[in-house]
N, C-alpha and C positions, 0 to 999 in steps of 0.2 A: 508321617503321623502328625495330626494337628496338635498344637500345644494346648494345654488346659487353660481355661480362662483365668486371667490374672485377677485375683480377688482384691488386690490393692488399687486397681483402677476405679475411678469414680464412674457410676452408672451414667449413661448418656441420657439427656432429657428426652421426653417423648416428642415425637414429631408434631403432634397436635394435642392441645390441652382442652379439657372439657370446660364448660362455663364455670363450674365450681372451682376447678384448679386454677383457671385464669383469674377469677375473682380473688382467690387467696393470694396469688402471686402479686396482683396489682393492689391488693388491700382495698378493694371496693366492694359494695354490695352486689350480689348476683343480679338483683333486679335492675340495678343501674346498667350493668353490662348487657343484659338482655334487651333493655329499652334502647340503648344506643345502637346495638347490633341490628335490631328490628328496623330502626330508622335509617340504617346504613350510614350512621354518623361516625362509626369507627371501623377499621378494617377487621374482617372476620372471614371464616371459611365455613362453607356448608358442605357436609358430607351427607348427601341425600337430604333429609330434612333435619339432620343433627347439626347444631351449631358448635363449631370448634374454633380454636385460636392457635395459630402457629407462633413460633418464637418471634418471627418477623412482625406479625400482627401486634403482639404485645409490645415490642420495641417501638412500633409506630404509634401506638396508643399513648405510651409514655412520652414520646417526643412531641406529639401534638398537644399535650398538656403543659409542656415546659413553657415557662414565661421568663422573660428577661426582667431583671429588677428595674423598676421605674426610677427614673432620676428624680431625686428630691429637689424641689424648687429651692433656689437660693433665698435665704432670708436677707432682706436688706437691713442695713444698720438703722436703728431708730433715728428719726430726724431730730436734730437739736433745735430747740426753740430759741430765738434771739433774746 
């Protein structure tokens, strides 16, 4: 006999996110996400004509936007006048 589902377990995330769900997770406008996907500038998944995003797609979008901090130029000491 199968055991009843454990109510204390966290629900598993969906395999694919809608544009609205992905935009909410990434905290970006839906229009930005649609434009980037249409231009094939970000990873995405099409199920038929429907645009969807996998967890791996979202991770890749975040990783592609990561920037390393720019090194600040050293300030030279002011020149002393003789």
